[in-house]
BAFI-3210 file (N, C-alpha, C; in Angstrom, 3 decimals, decimal comma, padded with zeros to 6 digits):
// residues 153
n [1|2|3|4|5|6|7|8|9|10|11|12|13|14|15|16|17|18|19|20|21|22|23|24|25|26|27|28|29|30|31|32|33|34|35|36|37|38|39|40|41|42|43|44|45|46|47|48|49|50|51|52|53|54|55|56|57|58|59|60|61|62|63|64|65|66|67|68|69|70|71|72|73|74|75|76|77|78|79|80|81|82|83|84|85|86|87|88|89|90|91|92|93|94|95|96|97|98|99|100|101|102|103|104|105|106|107|108|109|110|111|112|113|114|115|116|117|118|119|120|121|122|123|124|125|126|127|128|129|130|131|132|133|134|135|136|137|138|139|140|141|142|143|144|145|146|147|148|149|150|151|152|153]
n.u [029,958|029,688|030,111|027,828|025,669|026,386|025,944|023,136|022,249|023,160|021,527|019,017|019,286|019,391|016,721|015,317|016,248|015,201|012,427|012,174|012,846|010,762|008,613|009,181|008,921|006,199|005,050|005,774|004,268|001,678|001,635|001,755|-000,760|-002,860|-002,104|-002,534|-005,259|-006,057|-005,041|-006,854|-009,265|-008,900|-008,678|-011,239|-012,671|-011,647|-012,525|-015,284|-015,631|-014,750|-016,573|-018,980|-019,011|-019,894|-022,440|-025,636|-028,071|-031,629|-031,839|-031,833|-030,613|-027,925|-024,636|-023,243|-020,789|-020,967|-023,035|-021,655|-019,798|-021,607|-022,452|-020,159|-019,963|-021,937|-024,602|-028,004|-030,554|-032,316|-033,772|-035,886|-038,937|-038,567|-036,133|-036,208|-036,776|-034,476|-031,127|-028,126|-026,048|-027,314|-028,978|-027,057|-025,728|-027,735|-028,075|-025,455|-025,139|-027,197|-026,110|-023,566|-024,392|-025,507|-023,531|-021,148|-019,827|-019,800|-018,337|-018,016|-016,640|-017,314|-016,041|-016,090|-014,241|-013,715|-011,521|-010,276|-010,119|-012,748|-015,385|-017,599|-019,307|-020,031|-020,152|-020,668|-020,556|-020,815|-018,024|-014,631|-012,295|-009,323|-009,375|-008,936|-008,382|-009,568|-008,936|-009,780|-008,932|-009,710|-009,369|-011,397|-012,458|-011,845|-010,420|-011,676|-011,560|-012,155|-012,694|-012,865|-013,344|-013,258|-014,133|-014,112|-016,201]
n.v [-015,925|-016,617|-014,086|-012,646|-014,046|-013,447|-010,796|-010,726|-011,979|-010,132|-007,958|-009,056|-009,305|-006,541|-005,707|-007,272|-006,062|-003,456|-004,064|-004,996|-002,732|-001,017|-002,508|-002,416|000,298|000,611|-000,933|000,539|002,853|001,714|000,690|003,088|004,425|003,672|005,007|007,640|007,608|007,220|009,563|011,350|010,531|011,019|013,736|014,367|013,393|015,227|017,607|017,141|017,046|019,742|021,329|020,521|021,713|024,280|024,121|025,408|025,068|024,356|025,194|027,972|029,155|028,290|027,018|023,765|023,719|025,642|024,477|022,226|023,426|024,739|022,358|021,555|023,736|023,209|024,020|023,751|024,167|024,754|026,908|027,092|025,310|022,792|021,858|022,075|020,033|018,616|018,445|020,472|018,621|016,226|016,969|017,801|015,374|013,843|015,223|015,162|012,362|011,903|013,343|012,076|009,420|009,871|010,872|009,197|006,055|002,788|001,936|004,383|006,730|009,281|011,659|013,883|015,783|017,548|020,115|019,087|016,385|015,170|013,223|014,323|013,938|010,983|009,003|005,979|003,779|000,765|-001,512|-000,901|-002,457|-003,869|-002,615|-000,261|002,839|006,180|009,475|012,492|015,370|017,981|021,084|022,847|026,181|026,852|024,616|022,204|019,090|017,394|014,327|012,490|009,402|007,196|004,177|002,727|000,675]
n.w [-074,619|-071,888|-070,726|-071,518|-070,256|-067,650|-067,579|-067,939|-065,681|-063,749|-064,397|-063,879|-061,045|-060,423|-061,092|-059,280|-056,833|-057,155|-057,100|-054,503|-052,899|-053,762|-052,707|-049,902|-049,456|-050,068|-048,076|-045,845|-046,113|-045,995|-043,434|-041,907|-042,141|-040,273|-037,831|-038,545|-038,741|-036,150|-034,967|-036,215|-035,199|-032,440|-032,430|-033,282|-031,013|-029,034|-030,141|-029,840|-027,077|-026,492|-027,881|-026,730|-024,206|-024,733|-025,409|-025,194|-022,790|-021,772|-019,282|-017,424|-019,508|-019,521|-020,382|-020,872|-019,640|-017,581|-016,050|-015,120|-013,485|-011,700|-010,418|-009,243|-007,381|-005,775|-006,109|-005,807|-006,955|-009,976|-012,270|-014,780|-015,524|-016,818|-015,881|-013,218|-011,419|-011,209|-009,871|-010,661|-011,198|-011,791|-013,941|-015,952|-016,286|-017,402|-019,852|-021,012|-021,281|-023,317|-025,449|-025,920|-026,370|-028,984|-030,423|-030,281|-031,132|-029,917|-026,723|-023,950|-021,646|-019,441|-017,283|-014,641|-012,340|-009,281|-008,070|-005,936|-006,461|-006,006|-007,170|-009,574|-011,743|-013,318|-016,032|-017,729|-020,423|-021,944|-022,475|-021,984|-021,855|-022,996|-025,503|-028,226|-027,123|-027,277|-026,341|-024,506|-022,663|-020,393|-018,640|-016,602|-015,436|-011,954|-011,454|-012,117|-013,557|-016,700|-018,303|-021,189|-022,513|-025,242|-026,756|-029,467|-031,405]
ca.u [028,758|029,568|029,920|026,370|024,932|026,702|025,201|021,714|022,013|023,321|020,271|017,954|019,553|018,948|015,243|014,820|016,528|014,344|011,198|012,300|012,825|009,438|007,829|009,476|008,314|004,722|004,826|005,976|003,096|000,573|001,667|001,535|-002,039|-003,760|-001,773|-003,201|-006,703|-006,126|-004,893|-008,076|-010,282|-008,613|-008,971|-012,641|-013,144|-011,319|-013,523|-016,569|-015,605|-014,728|-017,854|-020,001|-019,079|-020,467|-023,868|-026,558|-029,218|-032,726|-031,769|-031,357|-029,763|-026,577|-024,090|-022,832|-019,621|-021,502|-023,729|-020,687|-019,237|-022,584|-022,448|-018,904|-020,148|-022,950|-025,788|-029,074|-031,763|-032,404|-035,051|-037,040|-039,704|-038,098|-035,032|-036,359|-036,762|-033,127|-030,047|-027,367|-025,306|-028,294|-029,460|-025,959|-025,474|-028,697|-027,763|-024,173|-025,391|-027,936|-025,184|-022,583|-024,967|-025,721|-022,286|-020,063|-020,051|-019,059|-018,273|-017,411|-016,653|-017,169|-015,752|-015,677|-013,722|-013,396|-010,075|-009,817|-010,461|-014,068|-016,134|-018,851|-020,038|-019,346|-021,051|-020,047|-021,381|-020,045|-016,718|-013,488|-011,110|-008,601|-009,804|-008,253|-009,058|-009,366|-009,262|-009,634|-008,921|-009,945|-009,397|-012,316|-012,200|-011,908|-009,665|-012,524|-011,049|-013,035|-012,074|-013,742|-012,695|-014,064|-013,660|-014,912|-016,607]
ca.v [-016,516|-016,546|-012,679|-012,344|-014,785|-012,753|-009,574|-011,026|-012,312|-008,889|-007,246|-009,679|-008,866|-005,124|-005,754|-007,850|-005,133|-002,347|-004,576|-005,167|-001,403|-000,590|-003,278|-001,831|001,653|000,408|-001,576|001,661|003,691|001,026|000,707|004,341|004,934|003,569|006,100|008,843|007,444|007,396|011,014|012,004|010,221|011,674|015,109|014,379|013,326|016,475|018,619|016,858|017,534|021,163|021,961|020,135|022,595|025,604|023,826|026,033|024,160|025,161|025,523|029,210|029,434|027,995|026,003|022,555|024,018|026,398|023,584|021,460|024,384|024,800|021,119|021,651|024,748|022,651|024,581|022,720|024,353|025,361|027,611|026,721|024,041|021,496|021,279|022,444|018,853|018,112|019,323|020,602|017,388|015,222|017,412|017,689|014,011|013,289|015,895|014,558|010,983|011,988|013,791|011,017|008,317|010,173|011,179|008,220|004,582|001,903|002,401|005,545|007,002|010,733|011,839|015,231|015,767|018,774|020,335|018,150|015,007|014,681|012,919|015,198|013,296|009,753|008,274|004,935|002,952|-000,282|-002,089|-000,422|-003,308|-004,420|-002,004|001,024|003,969|007,531|010,280|014,007|015,813|019,416|021,704|024,019|027,120|026,300|023,433|020,966|018,334|016,661|013,430|011,682|008,253|006,514|002,892|002,515|-000,749]
ca.w [-074,153|-070,412|-070,405|-071,764|-069,183|-066,447|-067,755|-067,741|-064,107|-063,068|-064,735|-063,067|-059,612|-060,316|-061,079|-057,986|-055,851|-057,295|-056,621|-053,021|-052,477|-053,957|-051,810|-048,551|-049,513|-050,106|-046,797|-044,856|-046,290|-045,590|-041,894|-041,206|-042,174|-039,011|-036,840|-039,016|-038,448|-034,628|-034,712|-036,619|-034,200|-031,218|-032,805|-033,274|-029,633|-028,418|-030,606|-029,332|-025,687|-026,321|-028,312|-025,751|-023,082|-025,117|-025,786|-024,303|-022,323|-021,451|-017,872|-017,192|-020,643|-019,120|-021,083|-020,132|-018,734|-016,425|-015,190|-014,386|-012,379|-010,616|-009,793|-008,383|-006,339|-004,807|-006,375|-005,720|-007,728|-011,246|-012,442|-015,577|-015,019|-017,422|-015,194|-011,817|-010,659|-011,050|-009,447|-011,829|-011,538|-012,422|-015,258|-016,858|-016,376|-018,474|-021,162|-021,555|-021,750|-024,534|-026,544|-026,208|-027,104|-030,389|-031,195|-030,305|-031,412|-028,972|-025,330|-023,628|-020,207|-019,184|-015,937|-014,167|-010,964|-008,752|-007,974|-004,796|-006,912|-005,710|-008,372|-009,769|-012,756|-013,960|-017,057|-018,482|-021,360|-022,645|-021,824|-022,754|-021,569|-024,096|-026,829|-028,481|-026,403|-027,687|-025,095|-024,442|-021,252|-020,314|-017,308|-016,601|-014,326|-010,569|-011,440|-012,523|-014,725|-017,399|-019,147|-022,073|-023,184|-026,278|-027,146|-030,719|-031,578]
c.u [028,598|029,477|028,514|025,539|025,151|025,909|023,652|021,381|022,138|022,096|019,099|018,047|019,018|017,472|014,755|014,997|015,543|012,841|011,087|012,154|011,372|008,430|007,972|008,781|006,778|004,298|004,739|004,692|001,857|000,434|001,460|000,191|-002,829|-003,318|-002,396|-004,658|-006,907|-005,973|-006,212|-009,070|-010,117|-008,884|-010,489|-013,214|-012,820|-012,194|-014,859|-016,679|-015,618|-016,078|-019,061|-020,115|-019,866|-021,953|-024,772|-027,800|-030,443|-032,785|-031,085|-030,341|-028,258|-025,999|-023,592|-021,672|-020,140|-022,303|-022,845|-020,100|-020,303|-022,685|-021,304|-019,203|-021,259|-024,303|-026,883|-030,294|-031,547|-033,691|-036,133|-037,657|-039,176|-036,922|-035,087|-036,264|-035,375|-032,098|-029,081|-026,531|-026,164|-028,701|-028,258|-025,593|-026,499|-028,352|-026,491|-024,424|-026,126|-026,961|-024,167|-023,147|-025,228|-024,481|-021,143|-020,528|-019,236|-019,171|-017,535|-017,443|-016,386|-017,105|-015,429|-015,297|-013,481|-011,929|-009,510|-010,092|-011,842|-014,843|-017,421|-019,880|-019,375|-020,426|-020,204|-020,972|-020,404|-018,818|-015,496|-012,144|-010,541|-009,042|-008,995|-009,059|-008,595|-009,727|-009,035|-009,785|-009,041|-009,951|-010,323|-011,802|-012,474|-011,278|-010,387|-011,862|-012,109|-012,344|-013,055|-012,963|-013,704|-013,455|-014,520|-015,070|-015,753]
c.v [-016,369|-015,093|-012,274|-012,864|-013,920|-011,428|-009,667|-011,315|-010,925|-008,003|-007,715|-009,292|-007,438|-005,039|-006,225|-006,699|-003,903|-002,814|-004,546|-003,745|-000,789|-001,205|-002,682|-000,488|001,535|-000,093|-000,419|002,532|003,014|000,899|001,913|004,946|004,773|004,643|007,390|008,788|007,673|008,842|011,761|011,797|010,941|013,184|015,260|014,303|014,607|017,554|018,456|017,448|019,055|021,858|021,640|021,191|023,829|025,394|024,461|025,124|025,075|025,586|026,889|029,773|029,224|027,009|024,821|022,872|024,748|025,525|022,642|022,185|024,583|023,545|021,122|022,588|024,261|023,314|023,518|022,954|025,056|025,910|027,195|025,424|022,772|020,946|021,619|021,189|018,278|019,030|019,424|019,373|016,352|015,611|017,336|016,318|013,428|013,889|015,325|013,201|011,046|012,403|012,659|009,781|008,550|010,353|010,094|006,724|003,752|002,389|003,701|005,814|008,569|010,907|013,284|015,163|017,234|018,932|019,543|016,797|014,342|014,485|013,796|014,402|012,109|008,978|007,250|004,172|001,986|-000,668|-001,662|-001,252|-003,891|-003,875|-000,775|002,060|005,341|008,414|011,769|014,385|017,368|019,828|022,872|025,038|026,418|025,007|022,098|020,381|017,525|015,689|012,623|010,598|007,570|005,155|002,411|000,993|-001,356]
c.w [-072,659|-070,022|-070,552|-070,618|-067,869|-066,398|-067,445|-066,277|-063,448|-063,256|-063,955|-061,587|-059,364|-060,236|-059,878|-056,889|-055,946|-056,801|-055,059|-052,396|-052,654|-052,932|-050,330|-048,506|-049,347|-048,669|-045,663|-044,927|-045,795|-043,957|-041,273|-041,184|-040,950|-037,935|-037,296|-038,687|-036,959|-034,296|-035,209|-035,690|-032,915|-031,352|-032,732|-031,866|-028,836|-028,838|-030,071|-027,807|-025,627|-026,742|-027,435|-024,609|-023,461|-025,613|-024,845|-024,081|-022,087|-020,032|-017,671|-018,320|-020,373|-020,019|-020,285|-019,122|-017,458|-015,506|-014,426|-013,222|-011,306|-009,810|-008,725|-007,173|-005,431|-005,079|-006,454|-006,519|-009,123|-011,628|-013,402|-015,170|-015,533|-016,643|-013,637|-010,913|-010,456|-010,473|-010,680|-012,195|-012,293|-013,824|-016,201|-017,217|-017,506|-019,862|-021,793|-022,128|-023,051|-025,669|-026,920|-026,825|-028,611|-031,103|-031,270|-030,585|-030,410|-027,513|-025,096|-022,107|-020,179|-017,693|-015,575|-012,751|-010,498|-008,563|-006,868|-005,152|-006,437|-006,972|-008,458|-010,675|-013,303|-014,769|-017,751|-019,296|-021,973|-021,840|-022,658|-022,403|-022,834|-025,466|-027,105|-027,824|-026,988|-026,566|-025,322|-023,037|-021,313|-018,979|-017,392|-015,462|-012,835|-010,453|-011,684|-013,678|-015,289|-018,407|-019,888|-022,746|-024,109|-026,769|-028,365|-030,903|-032,844]
res [m|k|k|r|a|q|e|e|i|l|g|f|v|f|v|i|l|i|l|v|i|i|g|i|f|f|l|m|i|t|l|r|q|p|a|q|t|i|e|k|e|n|y|r|i|n|n|l|l|s|s|m|f|y|l|t|t|s|c|e|n|k|n|i|q|e|l|i|l|d|c|d|n|g|k|t|n|l|e|p|a|e|c|k|e|d|k|p|c|t|y|v|n|k|t|i|s|n|i|l|d|k|a|l|k|g|g|y|s|f|e|a|k|s|s|n|d|k|p|l|i|l|i|k|k|g|d|c|t|r|k|q|i|l|s|a|i|s|i|l|p|n|g|v|s|v|k|l|l|n|c|p|a]
***
């Protein structure tokens, strides 16, 4: 009778061990998923920044990247009537603000600096303090650096 009780207790211990191992495995999978979500979102932010550079505007059929470089070079006039009133920095600032307002949820910060760290464009919306920040950084020709931060709501 004692031997049979010992066998039952041993079987019960094995079942408990198997359940603990399954629980640990499930917990590991569950805890890894947010990191994958962050990687996907960072990838999305990076793609947004990269594709935004190639968006063709109505100003001399230049894309955003060319307008940022015109801003860095100090160009002061643009040709077509719809953007003649603005300098390249002002026009690209408005255009980027419109794009980011539609594409991103929550707060964001877009910053372009010349090769000597002179600020060219700075656009901020919302508050990014103590929130998860997603970022993308790109270096354009002439050493112009562009940084996009997103703080999802």
